[in-house]
N, C-alpha and C positions, 0 to 999 in steps of 0.2 A: 503354494500360496493361493490356490484356487479358492475363491470366495472371500478372501481376507480383504480388509479395508485398511489402507494406510493413509495417514494424513501427512503431507509434507508441507512445511511452512515455506511459502514462496512470496517474497515481497510483502505486500500489505494484505494478502489474502491467503486462503488455504486452497490447495489443489487436492481435491478428493479423488483418489485413485481407486477404482474398483477393478480388481484383477479378475477379469472374466475368463481369460485364456480360452475363449471359444473362437475358432476361426470364423471370419466373416464369409458370407456367401457373396463373393464378389460380383459375379455376373447376374444381371437382371434384378438386383436388389430393389432399386427404386429408380426409375428413369428421371434424371434431373437434366434440365435443359439450360444451354447457354444462350447468349444474345443472338446467335445465328440459328437457334432452334435445334442445335445438335444435341442429341441425347448422350449423357455421360454417366459413368459409374466410377466407383473408387478403385476398381481394378487397374485403371490407367496408371496408378501410382504404386503398384505393388513393388516392394523392395525399398520403399522410402517410408519414413514417418509421415502421416497425413493428419494435420490438424483440420478438422471439419468444424467450421464456425458458423452457427446459426445466428442470424442478425437481421436487423431492419433499419431503414434510414431514419426512422423517428425515435430510435432507441438511443438515449444519451450515453449509457455505458458502452454500447456497441461502437458509437462514434469515437469515444475516448480510446478504445483499444485498437482501432484501425491502424494508427501509426506504428504500434508495436508489431502487429501482424505483418505490415508492409516490410518492416526491417527484418523480421525473422524470415519471411519468405525470400527476400532479396539475398540474404546471406546463406541460405540453405538449399534453395531450389535446384541448384546444379549438382548437389552432392547427396544430401541425406534426408531432406524433409521439404514438404510443401504445405501451403495453406490453401484450403478451398472454402470460400465463403458461400453459404447457402442463404439467400435472401428469402425471408418468410412473409412477404407482403404481396398484395395484388397491385403491383406497379407495371405499367407498360414498359417494354424494353428501352424505349427511347429515354424515358425519365430515369430509369435505372442506370443506363450507360452514361448519361449526363452526370449523375451523382458519382458514379465510379471514377470518372475522369476528374471531376471537381476535387474529390478528396485524395486522389492519387493511388487508388487500389491497384496493386501490381500482381495480384494473384487471381486465379480463376474464380468467377462468381457464377453460380448456378442458381436456379430458383426452385422453390418447393412451396406448395400451399401450406398455410398455417395449420398445424395439427399438434396435439400434445404428445403424439407418439411418432417416432421415426424409425427407420430400419436400424439405426444405431442405438436407440434408446429414447427415454422421455425427454421432451423439451417443454418444460413448464414455465420458463421465463427466458428472456433474452438479455444479454447474449448467453448462449450455451455452446460449449465446445466439447468435441470428442476427439481423443487422440487415438489413432489407429497405428499399430506397430507395423514395421516392414513385413511381418509375417501375416498381417491381415487381422489382428486381434484388436478389439477395442480395449485399451488398457487404462483409460481415464476419461472422466466426464467432469467438466467444470461449469457450474452455473455462475455466471458473473465474468468479470473481465479477466483476461490472461495477459501476461507480458512476455516479451522476448526472453528475458532472464529466467522467468518461471518455466517456460517451455524448455529452454536449454538445460536447466538444472534437472528437470524431470526426465528428459530423454537421457541425459548422462547417467542418472541413477538407474534407469531401466536397463541401460547397456551394462552397467556394473552387475545388476541382479542377474541378467541373462548370462553374463560371463561366468558367474559363480555357479550356475546350474550345470 
């Protein structure tokens, strides 16, 4: 399926899955920092599905999807999947931590300067999410909101496809 595009109806939107099947270069991709200034990269989560969600505090659709991402992360973090939020604005950490606590974000939040291109692919609007497989491949990109149900259906479908290979 390399290079093919599949649309999967999910809730009120469409999840556009681009099957790149190119391994991520885990180490040293892009240094992303947390509130303590610790540098992270996605290799920390190898072996799990990783939803990388680019967002900002001023973005209404981003705020609307946060409760869904919180539920997804809470149900999957110990077993098969995690959410990593990448905040794309120039906020000081104190303000960002206050916001994270106010809205109840339970998943890691890292920061990245705004840019149209990321190591995972283009981010031309917010929210934009990328789904990385346990093997380190970017298997989907969604511009717009995602839901817990959408993610679970997509991951289940990907497992089925991989089981058939």
